[in-house]
Structures are given as C-alpha cells and as structure tokens.
N, C-alpha and C positions, 0 to 999 in steps of 0.2 A: 209686481203682483203677477201671479201665474194666471194663465188662461188656457182653456181647452182649445186645441187646434186640430184635433182629430179624435175619433172614438178611442177613449182610454189613454189619451196622451195630453199632458199639460206642458205648456211652454214656460220654463222658468227664467230664461234669458236667451242671449244670442248663442245659438247652437247648444242649448242646454234644456233637456226635456226630462219629464218624469213619465214613465210608462206604467200603466195600471192594468191588472188582469185579475180575474177571480179564480182561485185555486179550486179545482174539482176535488170533491171528497170532503174538504174541510169548509168550503164556502168562504174562506178568508180572502180578503183583498190584499194582493201583493203588488209591490212596485219596484222598479229599478230606475236609476238615474242614468241618462245617456248624455254625454258631452260630445255631440256630433250633429249631423244633419237630421232634419225631420224624417227623411227617407230611411235613415238607419234606425231611428226610433220606431218607425212603423214595422220594419223588418224584425226588430227584436220582439215586439208585441205579437206579431204573427207567429214567430218561432215558438214563443211560450205557449200559445194556444194550440199550435200544431203538435208540439211535444206532448201535451196532455192527451190529445186525441190518439196519438200513437202509443201512449203508455210509457213514454220515456221521460216524463217530467220529474224533476228532482226538486223537492221542497227545500226551503232554506235550512230546515233541521237536518236534512240528509247530506248537505254539502260538507265535504271534508276539507281540511286545510290544504291538502295536496290538490284536490279537485279545484278549489278556488284559485290557488296560485297558478295552476296551469291555464285556467281560463283567463286570469288576469294578464298573464304573459302573452297569451295568444291575442287578446284584445289590443294590447299595446303594439304588438307586431302588425296587426291589421291596420291600425290607425297610424302606423309609422311615427310614433311619438318620439322614438330615439333611434340613434344610429344602430345598424345591425350588429356591430361589434359590442355596443353597450347592451343590446338586447341579449346577446349570447352570454355576456358576463352576468346579467341578472338571472338568467336560467341556471347558470352554474352555481350561483350563490343560494338560490332558493330550492332547486330541485336535486341537490346533492344530499348531504347528511341531514339537512333540515327537513326535507320531505320524508326522508327515511325514518326519522325519530318522531316527528310531529304530524306527519302527513295524514295518518289514519284518524286523528282526533276530529270530531265534528267541529266545524268552524265556530259555531255558536258556543261551544264548550271550552274553547282554547283560553287559557288563563295566563296571566303575567308570570305566575310561579312556574308553570310548565316551560315557558320560553326561557326564563332565567336558568332553570335547571338544565336546559339544553345547552345554553351558552357555557355553563360550568363544565359540562361533559366535553364540549369541544376543546376547551383549554386544557383539560386534564387527560383526555384519552384519544381524541381524533388525530390521526396522522396525515400529513400532506403527502403529495406524490414523491417528495424527497425524503420521506421517512422521518420527518420531524413533526413535533406537535404543532397543530394549527395555532397561529399567533393571534394576539388580541386585535390586531388591525383587520385581519380577515373576518373575525367574529363581529367586529364593529360594522363592517360593510354589510354583512348579512342582516344585522339588526336594522340598519338604515333602510335597506330595500324592503325588508319585511314590514317595517312600520309604515312605509309608503303604500304597500299593497293593502294592508289592513285598514289604512285610512280611507282608501277607496271603498272597501267593504262597508265601512260605516256610512259613507255617502250614499251607497246603494241600498242601505237599510237591511243588509244581510246580518249585521251585528250591531249592537247598541253602542258599545265602547271599544276602542282600540286597545287590546291588552298589551301590545308592544310598548305603549307609552309608559306603563308602570314596570316593565321588565327591567332588570338590572343588567346592563350591557357594559362591556369594557369601554373605557373612554377612547376617543379618537387619538391616535398616535401622531405626534408631530415630530418627524425626524429632521435633523439638520441636513439640508440639501448638500449632496456631494458635489464638489466643484473641482475644476482644474485650476492650477496656478497659471500665471502668464508664461512661466518657463515650461510648464506642461504643454500648453497650447503650441508653443514653438516646436517642441519635440514631436508632438502629435502630427502637426501639419507638415513637418519635415518628412514623416513617414508616409503621409497621404499624398504627397506631391505627385501630380500627374495621374492619380487614381480616380476612378469614377466616384469614389466617396468624397473627394476633396471639395467639390462645389457644394453639395448638400450640407456637409459638415461646416463649411465656412459660413454659409447663409445662416445656419442655426446658431452658430457662435456669435455672429455680428448682430443678428436681429432678435434672437430669443424665440424664434418660431418653433412649434412642435414639429416632429417628423412628418406627420400627415399633412401639415400646412406647407412645409417645405416642398414635399413631393407634389402638392396640388397647385403650386404657383404657376401662373400662366404669363406669357409675355405681355398680354394686354393689361395685366394687373400691375405692370411696372412702368415707371417713368424714369428713363435713363438719359439725361441730358449729356451733351458732349463734354461738359465740365461741371464740377461741383456735385453736391449731394442730389439724390433722387428720391423717389417715393415708391413704396411697395404696399399693395393692398392685398390683404388676406381675404379671399372670397371663395375658396374651395379647399377641400381636404381630400386626401387619398386614404381610404380605409380598407381594412382587410378582415373578412369574416368568413368562416367556413371554406377557406381556401380561395375565395373569390375577392378580387381587388376591384374597387369601384372608386370613381371620382364623383364627389358630391359638390355641386356648385351652389353658391349662395346660401350655404348652411355650414356653420362650423360648430365647435363644441358648445358655445353659448353665443347669444347675440353680441356680447362684448368682444367675442373672438373675431367678428367681422370688422376689421380695423385697417386703417392706413397709417403707416409709420414712415419716418424719414430714414434713408440709408446713406451711409457716408460715400464720399467720392471714390474711395478705393474699391469698395464693393461694386459700385456702379461700373467702374472700369473693368473689373473682373467679369461682370455679367455681359457687358458689351462685347468683350473678347469671346465669351462663351457662345453668344448668339451667332457670331461669325463662324465659329467652329461647327455649330449645329447646322447652319445652312449647308456646309460642305457634307455633313453626315446625311442631310436630306437628299442632296443630289446623288450621293453614293448609293443610298437605299432605293432610290427610284420609286416605282409604284408601291413598293412594300412599306413606304413611310406612312405612319399614322398621323394625320393632321389634328393633333390634340392641343397644339399651342403650348405645350408644357415646357417649362424651363429645365426641370430635371426629369429626364426620360431615358428610355432604353436607346440602343443604337438605331432603332427603327421608329422612334418617336412615341413608343408605348408607355404605359404606366409602370413605374418602378414598384416592386413589391416591398411594402414597409418592413415586413419580417426579414426579408433578405438583406435590405440595407442595414437594419438594426444588427443582424447577426454578423455581417461582414465587418461592420464598424467595431463591434465588441471583440471580434477576433483580433483585430489590429491592436486595440487597446490592451487586451489581455496579454499579447505578446510583449508589448512595451512594459506593462506592469510586472510581468514575470522577470523581465531583464533588469528591473529596477530603474528604468528610464522615466517612469511616471510616479508621482507621489500618491496617486489614487489606488484604491482597491475596489474592483468591481464596477468601474465606471461604465456608463452606457451612452447611447446617442443623446438621451435626455439630459445627461450631465452638461452638455453644451448649453442648453437652455438655462440650467441653474447657474452655470458660470457667467453667462451674459448678465443675468439679473444681479448676481452677487457683486461682480466687478463694477457695474453701473452704480449700485447703491454705495459701495465703498468709495467710489469717486465723487460722491456727493450729489448724484442725480436725484431729484425728489421722488419719494416713494410713489406718489400719484402718477408721475410720468412713466416710471418703470412698470407700474401696474397696467397702465393703458397699453404700453408696447407689448406686454406679455399677453394681453387679452383676458386678464382676470376680471371676473364679474364685480368684485369688491376689493378695495384697497386692503381690507383686513386679511384677505387670503394671501396677498403678497407679504404682509407683515408676519403672518403666522409661519410662512415657509422660510422667509429670509431674515428673520430677526437677528440671526447670528452675524449678518453682514453690517449691522449698525451698532457695533460694540462701543464705540466712542461717543455716541451722540449724547448720552446722559452727562458725561464729563464735559463735553462741549457746552451743553446747556448751562451747567453750573458756572463755567467760566464766563459765559456771556452774561448770565444773571448777575454775577459778582461785579462785572464791569458796569452794567446798567445802573446798579444801586450803590456804587462806590461813593464815599463822601457823606453818607447819611448817618454815620455812626455817632457824630457829635451833636448834642442837643443845641437848638438855636437859641434857647432861653434857659436861665438857671432854674432848676427845680429841686426841691428837697422832698425827701420821702421819710416820714416818721410813722411807725406802726403800720406800714402798708398803705397809708393814705397819702396821696399826692397833695402837696401844698404849693400854692402859687398858681400861675397860669397853666391851664390844662392843655398843653401842646403835645401832640403825639410825636414820637420820634420813630424812625425806621431803624 
C-alpha cells in the first residue's frame, strides 16, 4: 500500500515512488514514477515545478517520440542501468532512422500501424553503412528496445498503452553458430604460437569466456595448483565505448555471468608459465608497470583494447581462410566461444553444465544457439526407449477381438 512520504510524493515500494504535481494552465494533476531514491524523487518534483515557473514546462501532449526517447536514454545513463557500450548501442538503435521517421510524432499519438510501417520501410529501403538493405535482425533489435522504452512510458503514465506490443516486427533470427573444427584449432594455434593473441585465444577456446571476460581476468580470480585442474572466477570485464577502455569489477553481462568454472590441468600449467613470464615483464618495465593484477595485459600491465584484440585475431583468421587453411568463412574471436560450447555438447556434456560455464541466464538460450550441436540425441532417445520397452510386444494372456470389442480378460499390452 502506498503512503505519502513527502509533499507530492507517494512511496510505492523499495526505491519506488510516484511524484505528483499540478499542471499550471490546465490545473490537471500529473504524476511520474521514479525507481530510485527519495532524494531523486524530490529533485524530479522540484524540477517540474521550476520548469513551469521558467516557462519551460512540456505537457505530456507536447512530448514527441524523439524527445521521450532521448530523455529515456539520458535517464538510463544517469542511473547507470547498463554498460556504456550497451547504452551506446541503444542510442544507435533508437536515434537513427527511427527518430528520423517517427521522432516528430507526439508520443501519445504513436500507433502500432505507424511502427509497423516504419519496420517495413527499413526492410525495403534503408541501407546500412555497407550499402546493403538493413536486415530483419537489426529491425528486431530496434523493436525490442523501443518496446522496452515505451513500456516505461506506460509506467510513468505518459501513455495509456504500449503501441509497440501490437506492432508487427520481424521475428528474432537464430543463426547456426559458426565454429572451428578440431583441425581448424590446431592450424589456428600453430599460426598464433608465441604471439600476444595466443593466450587470450586459448583461454577463450578452453573456457568459452567472452572477449571482455578474458581481458578482465585477474590473478586473484584464479586457483592454479601445482598439479591437476584449477578454478577460474569471472568477476570483471573489460569494455570499450567512445574510444575509452574500462575495467568493470563485480559486474558482468548478467548475474549468471558472475561464475566460477573448473579449468583443465593443461591450461593451469600454461597460466602458471605465463605468470612467471609476466613477473619478468614487470621487472623490465620498472616504475612504468601498472599494478592491475591482469592476466592478459599490455607489456606494461595495462588494459588490452578489445577492438584491437578482435581486429588482430580476425586478421590472422582471414589470412588463413584466404589460403584455404581453415574451413570457416568470416570467423571472429567469438567463434572460439561457439567452438567451446559446440564441442562440449557434441562430446555429451549436459546442456545445463555447458550453459552454466557459458554464463547464460537460461538453458533455453544455450539450446536456441547450439541446437545444431545435438543432432543425434533424438535418434539416441529412440534407441534407448526401444531397449527399455523391448519384450512387451507379446500379450501375457490370450484375447480375442470381434467387431472391435475385446473378449476375455481386459489386460493391456504395450
């Protein structure tokens, strides 16, 4: 039950408030929902009252689609609800052609038909930076973020219903993940031997970690015994946005991404040898060394730029593909993660275990991406079922059937 906690402010729940004010000129009572601290709710109410005094107040009827989307994005950025790279992707999805074609429409007048028409225009006319028509997958991503933004507009009582719910958008595309074969990996790591790319690529292949997770690994997150398997904890990621590279600790893509997995003895040995080599680099760098505790770092202990690692890796792969040494076409660093998952599933490792190691939020995500890696399971299930119920074909007692009716003891047979 809500209760008033300050003038014009109701508390709806933990860090959940409704802010009320009276609109000058119309006398109507307006409200906004704030999912933050009471202090933020007070500031919002004060800003609404101040904007009316300065003549800068915008009524809900005056809010355009573009104006709302910009405010929505700014609010998420201030609250740090997503990684900076994700925030930039949201801006590119919402403030490009979408804002150009729908932005001037008053938010309260936006319809599902207008949104659907925009999606059709994208697929038939809009060209990407590469000169090709925008694909269904890109349009689906725009739809997903737009629907999320408009859902917040409903919660803030700016609109009554979310028009994106009824809009007809392309379905989400599920592509078969590109993977390396075992022979491909041997060729690839032969080419990477002794290179700065070798260690991060091998970690990704053996563990299935994302590039940002590999570059964010710290020594304190590793258990490296003298013999046998060890442990690896994903507790930080390196991200890149706007040309800036940052290390985010204790926050990964999702809560399930913060995970601890077992690593094999061979990788343990490789990491132990790398640590010794890194100590020598530290001594050689002297005062210039950056004490970040990173496993994968620059020659001076600094953060490796994800885009640079990705670009350099792709350059090596492209050279091998062009020479016909790899069976792939257009493989990237992320292909190492797909390869790890695919080979584990093909080897019979349970989907639940693979999903946990990958850091997927749900097992269904793993199944959707790697269904191709389980081609023989249906046939295996049929063979097992046949073995379980073998010998049940003969009835245990004699029965006669006349005109469709059973005579004699009613004993079921399998």
